[in-house]
C-alpha positions in Angstrom: 43.0 1.9 -4.0 45.5 4.4 -5.2 47.1 4.2 -8.6 50.4 5.9 -9.4 51.6 7.1 -12.8 54.5 9.5 -13.3 54.0 11.2 -10.0 50.2 11.4 -10.3 48.0 9.5 -7.8 44.4 8.6 -8.3 41.8 7.4 -5.7 38.4 5.8 -5.8 36.9 8.5 -3.5 37.7 11.8 -1.9 37.7 10.1 1.5 40.5 7.8 0.3 42.5 10.8 -0.9 42.0 12.7 2.3 43.1 9.7 4.3 46.1 8.8 2.2 47.7 12.1 1.2 48.9 15.2 3.1 47.4 18.0 1.0 46.5 21.6 1.7 43.8 22.2 -1.0 41.3 20.4 -3.1 39.9 21.3 -6.5 36.4 19.9 -7.0 35.1 19.6 -10.6 32.3 17.1 -10.7 28.6 16.9 -11.7 26.6 19.5 -10.0 24.8 17.3 -7.5 28.0 16.2 -5.7 29.9 19.6 -5.8 28.6 20.7 -2.4 28.8 17.3 -0.6 32.4 16.8 -1.7 33.3 20.4 -0.8 31.9 19.9 2.7 34.0 16.8 3.2 37.2 18.6 2.2 36.4 21.7 4.3 35.6 19.6 7.3 39.0 17.9 6.9 40.6 21.4 7.1 41.3 21.7 3.4 41.1 24.8 1.2 38.6 24.3 -1.6 38.3 25.6 -5.2 34.8 24.4 -6.2 33.7 24.5 -9.8 30.6 26.6 -10.6 27.8 26.7 -9.7 29.1 25.2 -6.4 25.8 23.5 -5.5 22.4 22.7 -6.7 20.7 25.6 -4.8 21.3 28.4 -2.3 20.6 26.2 0.8 23.5 23.9 -0.2 25.7 26.8 -1.0 25.0 28.5 2.3 26.1 25.3 4.1 29.4 25.3 2.2 29.9 29.0 2.8 29.4 28.8 6.5 31.4 25.6 6.9 34.4 27.3 5.2 34.1 30.3 7.5 33.8 28.1 10.6 36.9 26.1 9.5 38.8 29.2 8.6 39.7 27.8 5.2 39.6 29.5 1.7 36.6 28.6 -0.4 36.7 29.9 -4.0 34.1 29.4 -6.7 35.3 28.7 -10.2 33.5 31.3 -12.3 36.4 31.2 -14.9 34.7 33.6 -17.3 35.9 36.4 -15.0 39.5 35.4 -15.8 39.0 35.1 -19.6 36.8 37.2 -21.9 34.8 39.0 -19.2 37.9 40.7 -17.6 38.1 42.9 -20.8 34.6 44.1 -20.2 35.3 44.7 -16.5 38.4 46.7 -17.3 36.5 49.0 -19.6 33.7 49.4 -17.0 36.4 50.3 -14.3 37.7 52.9 -16.7 34.3 54.5 -16.8 33.5 53.6 -20.4 29.7 53.4 -19.8 29.4 55.4 -16.7 26.8 54.0 -14.3 25.5 50.7 -15.6 21.8 50.9 -16.4 21.1 47.7 -18.3 22.7 44.4 -19.2 21.4 42.1 -22.0 22.9 38.7 -22.9 22.5 35.2 -24.1 24.3 31.9 -23.9 23.6 28.6 -25.6 24.8 25.1 -26.2 23.8 22.3 -28.5 21.2 19.8 -27.1 22.2 18.1 -23.8 20.9 14.7 -24.6 22.9 12.3 -22.5 24.8 11.9 -19.2 24.3 13.9 -16.1 23.8 17.1 -18.2 20.4 15.7 -19.2 19.3 14.5 -15.7 17.3 16.9 -13.4 18.5 15.0 -10.2 22.2 15.7 -11.2 21.6 19.4 -11.8 21.5 19.1 -15.6 20.3 21.7 -18.0 21.8 24.9 -19.4 20.7 27.2 -16.5 23.1 25.6 -14.0 25.6 24.5 -16.7 26.2 27.8 -18.5 23.4 30.3 -17.5 25.0 30.7 -14.1 27.9 32.5 -15.8 25.6 35.3 -17.1 24.1 35.7 -13.6 27.5 35.9 -12.0 28.7 38.5 -14.5 25.6 40.7 -14.0 26.1 40.7 -10.3 29.8 41.4 -10.8 29.2 44.3 -13.2 26.3 45.9 -11.3 27.9 45.2 -7.8 24.5 44.7 -6.2 21.9 42.0 -5.8 18.6 42.2 -7.7 15.4 42.9 -5.9 13.2 40.9 -8.2 13.4 38.1 -10.7 10.9 37.1 -13.5 11.6 34.1 -15.7 9.9 32.0 -18.4 11.4 28.5 -18.2 10.6 25.9 -20.9 11.5 22.4 -20.0 12.1 19.4 -22.2 9.3 16.8 -22.2 11.7 13.9 -22.5 14.4 14.8 -19.8 12.6 17.4 -17.7 15.6 19.7 -17.6 15.3 23.3 -18.7 15.5 23.8 -22.4 15.2 27.6 -23.2 14.7 30.3 -20.5 14.3 34.0 -20.5 15.2 35.9 -17.3 14.6 39.4 -16.2 16.4 40.8 -13.1 15.3 44.1 -11.5 17.9 46.1 -9.6 17.6 49.3 -7.7 16.9 52.7 -9.4 15.5 51.1 -12.5 18.6 49.1 -13.5 17.7 45.8 -15.3 19.3 42.7 -16.8 17.7 40.4 -19.3 19.1 37.0 -20.5 18.3 34.1 -22.8 19.7 30.7 -21.9 19.2 27.8 -24.2 20.3 24.3 -25.2 18.7 24.6 -28.7 21.7 26.2 -30.4 23.7 24.8 -33.3 26.9 25.4 -31.4 28.2 27.0 -28.2 27.9 30.8 -28.1 27.6 33.7 -25.8 27.1 37.5 -26.0 26.7 40.2 -23.5 26.1 44.0 -23.7 26.5 46.5 -20.9 24.7 49.8 -21.3 25.2 53.0 -19.4 24.6 56.7 -19.9 28.1 57.3 -21.2 28.3 54.3 -23.6 28.1 50.6 -24.1 30.4 47.6 -24.1 29.5 44.4 -26.0 31.2 41.0 -25.7 30.6 38.4 -28.4 32.1 34.9 -28.6 31.8 31.4 -30.1 34.4 29.7 -28.0 36.6 30.6 -25.0 39.6 32.0 -26.9 38.1 33.6 -30.0 35.9 36.6 -29.1 35.6 40.3 -29.6 34.7 43.3 -27.5 33.0 46.4 -29.0 33.1 49.6 -27.0 31.4 53.0 -27.7 31.9 55.7 -25.1 31.4 59.4 -24.8 33.5 59.4 -21.7 36.8 58.1 -23.2 38.2 59.9 -26.2 39.7 56.8 -27.7 36.3 55.2 -28.0 34.2 58.1 -29.2 33.7 56.1 -32.4 32.5 52.5 -32.0 35.7 50.4 -31.7 36.1 46.6 -31.9 38.8 45.0 -29.9 40.0 41.5 -30.7 42.4 40.3 -28.0 45.3 38.2 -29.2 44.1 34.6 -29.4 45.8 32.3 -26.8 46.5 28.6 -27.1 43.6 27.4 -25.1 41.2 28.3 -22.3 43.3 26.4 -19.8 46.1 29.0 -20.3 43.8 32.0 -20.4 41.2 31.2 -17.8 42.0 28.2 -15.5 45.7 28.8 -14.8 45.0 32.4 -13.7 42.1 31.2 -11.6 44.3 28.6 -9.8 47.0 31.3 -9.3 44.3 33.5 -7.7 43.2 30.7 -5.4 46.8 30.0 -4.4 47.5 33.6 -3.7 44.4 33.9 -1.5 45.5 31.0 0.6 49.1 32.2 0.9 48.2 35.7 1.9 45.1 34.7 4.0 42.7 37.0 2.2 39.3 36.4 0.6 39.6 35.0 -3.0 38.4 37.0 -6.0 35.2 34.9 -6.2 34.0 34.0 -2.8 31.5 31.4 -1.6 29.2 34.3 -0.9 29.4 35.3 -4.6 28.5 31.7 -5.6 25.6 31.7 -3.2 24.3 34.9 -4.6 24.2 33.4 -8.1 22.3 30.4 -6.8 19.9 32.6 -4.9 19.0 34.2 -8.2 18.7 30.8 -10.0 16.4 29.5 -7.2 14.2 32.5 -7.9 14.4 31.8 -11.7 13.1 28.3 -11.0 10.4 29.5 -8.7 9.3 32.2 -11.1 9.2 29.8 -14.0 7.0 27.4 -12.1 4.7 30.0 -10.6 4.6 32.2 -13.8 5.0 35.3 -11.8 7.7 37.6 -10.5 9.6 36.7 -7.3 10.8 39.3 -4.8 14.2 38.6 -3.3 13.9 40.9 -0.3 17.0 42.0 1.6 20.5 41.1 0.4 21.9 38.0 1.9 24.4 38.1 4.7 27.9 36.8 4.2 29.5 34.3 6.5 32.7 36.3 6.5 
C-alpha cells in the first residue's frame, strides 16, 4: 500500500511502485544481496537504473544486470560515489601528468567492527570487502585504466559471523604495475588512504570522513609541485552535496543525452570480477589468474 506525505510516496515493494507510478528511473540502495534482483526487475520494466555499489554479490550477477540493461536499451550506472568526491582531485592530477605513467598504487580503508545487521551476515554480502573495499578496487581500475592479470589475497574471516575481517590484496597489472590494499573492519573509526606512484611523482589521498581530507602531490613534471604540496579542498556541508548530487546529475545527463554513464555496469562488473578472485585466492591461498579482459555488453 502506498503512503503519501508532502508529495513523497512510499511502497511496500518495488513491484508495487512499478505498477502504481509512471517513472523513468529507479535508484536502488539496498543490502548487497538484493541489489541485482531489484535492478533486474526495474530494467525489465524498461526503467533506467542507478544501482548502489557494488551492484551485486558477484560477477555472475553483475553480468546478468549488465546484459539485461544493454538488451533493454536503458541506462545502468553504478554508484561508486568516491569518484565524485575526494578521488576526483587525484584523477585530475593524474590527468595533468603529475606522476607520469602509473607504476604502483597502495591504499587502505577501514571501518569499526560490523557486528550487527546485514553488514555482519555473509548471505547478505556483509563484510568490509564488499562494503568499502570495492571502492579501492574501483579507483585502482579507474586510475590504471586496465584490468589486472592476477590477484593474490590473504583474507581473514571472523569466527563468529563468518564475514571477512581483515584482508590484504595484491593486483598484478601489465608491465610490472601493481596495486596493494588493506581492507579491515578492525579500525577505531572510518578511514581511507591511497597513494599513486609514477616515474614523475606521486599523489596521496588521506581522509577520515567524506568531506575532510587532504591530497599531497610531489611531481617533477609540474613546476608548481616540484616541492611536496598538500592540498586541502574547501570543506563542503556534507557528502550528499559533494558526492551524491553530482552522481545523480551525471546519471540524469547520461539518460537525457543517451550516452554511457561515467560509471557503467561494465565498470561495476570489473570490480566484482576482481573481488571474486580475492575470495578465491583467500580460500585457496594462492594467486589467481584473471586471463583475458572481460567483454562489455555495450
